[in-house]
C-alpha positions as CSV (number, residue, x, y, z in Angstrom):
1,M,17.0,11.7,5.5
2,N,18.9,10.9,2.4
3,G,16.6,11.0,0.0
4,A,13.2,11.0,-0.8
5,V,11.0,8.0,-1.4
6,L,9.3,7.1,-4.7
7,V,5.8,5.4,-4.0
8,I,4.4,3.4,-6.6
9,G,0.9,2.5,-7.9
10,D,-2.9,3.7,-7.7
11,V,-5.0,6.2,-7.8
12,I,-8.0,5.4,-7.0
13,T,-11.6,7.8,-5.3
14,D,-13.0,5.7,-2.5
15,I,-16.2,5.6,-1.9
16,I,-17.0,4.5,1.3
17,V,-20.4,2.6,2.2
18,I,-21.3,1.8,5.8
19,P,-24.2,0.1,6.0
20,E,-26.4,0.7,9.3
21,G,-26.8,-2.8,8.9
22,P,-27.2,-5.7,6.7
23,V,-28.0,-4.7,2.8
24,V,-31.5,-5.6,2.5
25,R,-31.6,-7.3,-1.2
26,G,-33.7,-5.4,-3.6
27,S,-35.0,-2.4,-1.3
28,D,-33.0,0.5,1.1
29,R,-30.8,0.3,3.7
30,R,-29.5,3.4,5.8
31,A,-26.1,3.9,5.1
32,K,-23.3,7.1,5.5
33,I,-21.4,7.1,2.3
34,R,-18.0,9.6,1.7
35,Q,-16.2,10.2,-1.3
36,R,-12.3,10.4,-0.3
37,P,-8.7,10.2,-2.3
38,G,-8.1,6.4,-1.9
39,G,-5.8,3.5,-3.7
40,S,-3.0,1.7,-1.4
41,A,-0.2,3.9,-3.1
42,A,-1.7,7.0,-2.7
43,N,-2.3,6.4,0.6
44,Q,1.0,5.9,1.5
45,A,2.1,8.7,-0.1
46,A,-0.3,10.6,1.8
47,W,1.3,9.6,5.4
48,L,4.4,9.6,4.5
49,A,4.6,13.1,3.4
50,S,2.3,13.7,6.7
51,L,5.3,12.0,9.2
52,G,7.4,14.6,7.4
53,A,9.3,12.6,4.8
54,P,9.7,14.1,1.2
55,V,7.6,12.3,-1.6
56,K,7.9,11.7,-4.9
57,F,4.7,10.0,-6.5
58,V,3.7,8.1,-10.0
59,A,1.1,6.9,-10.8
60,R,-2.1,6.8,-14.4
61,V,-5.3,8.9,-13.8
62,G,-7.8,9.8,-16.9
63,A,-6.2,12.8,-18.4
64,A,-9.3,15.7,-17.4
65,D,-8.6,14.5,-13.1
66,V,-4.2,15.4,-13.5
67,E,-4.5,18.7,-12.2
68,P,-7.2,18.6,-10.1
69,N,-5.1,15.2,-8.5
70,A,-1.8,16.7,-9.4
71,A,-2.9,20.4,-6.5
72,Y,-4.5,17.5,-3.9
73,F,-1.1,15.8,-3.9
74,R,0.6,18.8,-3.9
75,E,-1.0,20.4,-1.1
76,R,0.0,17.6,1.2
77,G,3.4,17.9,0.5
78,I,3.7,15.1,-2.6
79,E,5.7,15.9,-5.2
80,P,3.2,14.1,-8.1
81,F,3.7,12.9,-11.4
82,L,0.7,11.7,-12.9
83,A,0.8,10.4,-16.3
84,A,-2.8,11.2,-18.1
85,D,-4.8,8.4,-20.2
86,P,-6.9,9.6,-23.1
87,V,-9.2,7.4,-22.8
88,A,-9.6,5.3,-20.0
89,P,-10.6,7.3,-16.5
90,S,-9.2,7.3,-13.4
91,G,-9.8,4.2,-10.5
92,V,-13.0,4.1,-8.8
93,L,-13.5,1.9,-5.5
94,I,-16.3,0.7,-3.7
95,S,-15.6,0.1,-0.1
96,I,-18.2,-1.7,2.6
97,V,-17.6,-1.5,5.3
98,D,-19.6,-4.2,8.0
99,G,-20.0,-3.5,11.4
100,D,-16.8,-4.8,12.9
101,G,-15.0,-2.2,10.5
102,E,-13.7,-4.8,8.0
103,R,-14.6,-4.4,3.9
104,S,-15.1,-5.6,1.2
105,F,-14.3,-4.4,-2.2
106,L,-15.7,-3.9,-5.5
107,T,-13.0,-2.5,-8.4
108,D,-12.6,-0.7,-10.8
109,R,-8.9,0.3,-11.7
110,G,-9.6,2.7,-15.1
111,A,-6.6,5.0,-16.1
112,N,-4.3,2.6,-13.7
113,L,-4.7,-0.2,-15.7
114,N,-2.1,1.1,-18.9
115,L,0.8,2.1,-16.5
116,A,4.0,2.1,-18.9
117,A,7.2,2.8,-19.3
118,E,6.8,5.5,-20.5
119,D,5.5,7.1,-17.2
120,L,8.1,5.3,-15.3
121,P,11.6,6.6,-16.8
122,P,15.4,6.1,-14.7
123,S,15.0,9.9,-13.8
124,L,12.4,9.4,-11.1
125,L,15.0,7.4,-9.0
126,D,17.1,11.1,-8.8
127,G,17.9,11.9,-5.4
128,V,15.3,8.4,-4.4
129,S,16.6,6.9,-1.4
130,L,13.6,4.2,-1.3
131,V,11.2,3.2,-3.9
132,L,7.8,2.0,-2.1
133,V,5.4,0.1,-4.9
134,S,2.6,-1.1,-4.2
135,G,1.4,-4.9,-5.3
136,Y,-1.4,-3.6,-7.6
137,V,0.9,-2.9,-10.3
138,F,1.4,-6.4,-10.4
139,F,-2.1,-7.7,-11.3
140,T,-1.4,-6.4,-15.2
141,E,1.5,-7.5,-17.3
142,G,1.8,-3.7,-19.2
143,P,2.5,-2.2,-15.1
144,R,3.8,-4.9,-14.5
145,N,6.8,-4.9,-16.3
146,A,7.3,-1.7,-16.5
147,V,7.9,-1.0,-12.3
148,L,9.8,-4.1,-12.6
149,A,12.1,-2.4,-15.4
150,L,12.3,0.5,-12.9
151,M,12.8,-2.2,-9.6
152,K,16.2,-3.4,-11.4
153,E,17.6,0.2,-12.0
154,A,17.1,0.6,-8.6
155,R,18.5,-2.2,-7.1
156,A,21.9,-0.8,-10.0
157,R,21.9,1.9,-7.7
158,Q,21.7,0.3,-4.5
159,I,18.9,2.0,-4.0
160,A,15.8,0.2,-1.2
161,T,13.1,-1.5,-2.6
162,A,10.0,-2.4,-0.7
163,V,7.1,-3.6,-2.0
164,D,3.3,-5.0,0.1
165,P,0.8,-7.6,-1.9
166,A,-2.1,-5.0,-1.1
167,S,-5.1,-7.7,-2.3
168,V,-5.2,-10.9,-1.5
169,G,-8.1,-11.1,-4.0
170,F,-5.9,-10.4,-6.7
171,L,-2.8,-12.6,-5.3
172,R,-5.4,-15.5,-5.4
173,E,-6.4,-14.6,-9.1
174,I,-2.0,-14.4,-10.2
175,G,-1.1,-17.1,-8.0
176,A,1.6,-16.5,-4.8
177,E,4.2,-18.4,-7.2
178,N,3.9,-15.2,-9.7
179,F,4.2,-12.7,-7.0
180,L,7.1,-13.9,-5.0
181,K,9.1,-14.6,-8.8
182,W,8.3,-10.9,-9.9
183,T,9.0,-9.5,-6.6
184,Q,12.1,-11.6,-5.3
185,G,15.2,-9.6,-3.7
186,S,12.8,-6.7,-2.9
187,G,14.1,-5.0,0.7
188,T,10.9,-5.3,2.5
189,I,7.4,-7.6,2.2
190,F,4.9,-5.4,3.7
191,A,2.4,-8.2,4.0
192,N,-1.4,-8.7,6.1
193,L,-2.2,-11.7,8.1
194,D,-4.5,-13.2,4.8
195,E,-1.4,-12.3,2.2
196,A,1.3,-13.8,4.4
197,L,-0.9,-17.3,4.0
198,E,-2.0,-16.9,0.8
199,L,2.0,-16.1,-0.3
200,T,3.3,-19.2,1.9
201,G,0.4,-21.7,2.7
202,S,0.9,-21.6,6.3
203,V,-0.6,-20.0,9.7
204,D,2.4,-20.7,12.0
205,L,4.1,-16.8,12.0
206,N,7.4,-18.0,12.2
207,L,7.0,-20.6,9.1
208,Q,5.5,-17.1,7.0
209,M,8.4,-15.2,8.0
210,Q,10.7,-18.4,7.3
211,T,8.9,-18.6,3.5
212,L,9.0,-15.2,2.6
213,G,12.5,-14.5,4.1
214,R,14.6,-16.8,1.0
215,F,12.2,-14.5,-1.0
216,Y,13.0,-10.9,0.9
217,D,16.0,-9.1,3.2
218,R,12.9,-8.6,5.6
219,V,9.8,-9.6,5.9
220,V,6.6,-7.7,8.0
221,V,3.6,-8.9,9.1
222,K,0.8,-6.4,9.4
223,R,-1.1,-8.7,12.1
224,G,-4.6,-6.5,13.0
225,V,-5.4,-6.5,16.6
226,A,-2.7,-8.8,18.0
227,G,-0.4,-5.6,16.2
228,A,2.6,-6.7,13.9
229,A,6.1,-8.6,13.8
230,V,9.6,-8.2,11.7
231,G,12.1,-11.1,10.9
232,G,13.1,-13.5,8.1
233,R,14.9,-16.0,7.1
234,K,15.1,-17.1,10.9
235,G,12.1,-16.3,11.7
236,V,10.5,-13.9,13.8
237,T,12.8,-10.7,15.0
238,L,10.3,-8.4,17.1
239,S,6.7,-8.6,18.1
240,M,5.3,-6.3,19.3
241,P,0.9,-5.9,20.1
242,A,-1.1,-3.3,19.1
243,P,-3.5,-0.9,21.2
244,L,-7.3,-1.2,22.0
245,T,-8.6,0.9,19.3
246,E,-12.6,1.6,18.6
247,V,-11.9,0.8,14.6
248,V,-14.8,3.0,12.5
249,D,-12.6,2.2,9.5
250,T,-9.9,-0.1,8.1
251,T,-9.5,1.3,5.1
252,G,-6.1,2.3,4.7
253,A,-4.0,1.3,7.8
254,G,-1.8,-0.9,6.4
255,D,-0.9,2.0,4.5
256,A,-0.1,4.0,7.7
257,F,1.3,1.1,9.1
258,A,4.1,0.9,5.9
259,A,4.2,4.9,6.1
260,A,5.1,5.7,9.9
261,F,7.6,2.2,9.7
262,L,9.6,3.1,6.8
263,S,9.5,6.5,7.8
264,S,10.8,5.8,11.4
265,E,13.6,3.6,9.8
266,L,14.8,6.8,7.2
267,K,15.3,8.7,10.7
268,G,17.8,6.6,11.4
269,L,15.4,5.0,14.0
270,P,15.4,1.3,15.9
271,L,13.9,-1.5,14.8
272,D,11.7,-1.2,17.8
273,A,10.7,1.9,16.8
274,C,10.3,1.6,13.9
275,L,7.5,-1.6,14.5
276,K,6.0,0.4,17.3
277,A,5.3,3.7,15.1
278,G,4.1,1.6,12.5
279,I,1.6,0.3,15.0
280,T,0.8,3.2,16.4
281,A,-0.1,4.5,12.9
282,G,-2.7,1.4,11.4
283,S,-4.6,2.5,15.2
284,R,-4.8,5.9,14.3
285,A,-6.2,5.0,10.6
286,V,-8.5,2.8,11.5
287,A,-10.4,5.1,14.2
288,T,-11.6,7.1,10.5
289,I,-13.1,6.6,7.6
290,G,-11.2,6.8,4.8
291,G,-7.7,5.8,4.0
292,Q,-5.6,9.0,4.0
293,P,-4.7,10.9,7.4
294,G,-7.2,14.2,7.7
């Protein structure tokens, strides 16, 4: 590897709820409830580090949580750059997991909403070969402007960039056209099936690739149980199926995929090996509770 991966996005405490059956309105339902460090970008950083990539991670947390979070990331081989918010608490997400492993989210992004230009100085790019940005930072004006300025500087330095839309719900709120306008010119987009549909208006994989290829150099679509595909302006270049896996919790599967894909690429592996590594990591992620490697 020629340099580190700079990951930018949210730190979130994931509270994962796995009910034993349908929620009973106005009454009780037994459930497994687990608390884990999370956030899409934090998950990606953790997976990248676990796969041997040097990682810098930038986010904003409540002032009282800076040191505990920094220690957590350092223990996992990540170099943290955490800004302390003097007012807002750290973000929290409640993930309710259905019987088939699919999730619904209730999100309070907290201090993440206040990520600012002073948290993202150009010096962060020193020694970096790739900037990976979680889509969550684009859904609020302050963080969006700060990140776009750093991405512009990264491109000026010829540093590769990649984006992950991260949330189809927030995409619908801000509009696909806006997201595409803000992030166009990024080297790679990692989108899941719902995000690709929202961004293109099409369910056809080849058309999704061609449409998104007008905005990004490379398009990677994560297709869940169907595997994943890579392509661009000319359509699908490569597609692979996913192995049969017992699904426990799909939290972080896409983050694991992106991390493994990029880690493999940074090691100089060919495209098919990168795609296979991403699918393998995603399958590993859905077999456990939480969005980060154990």
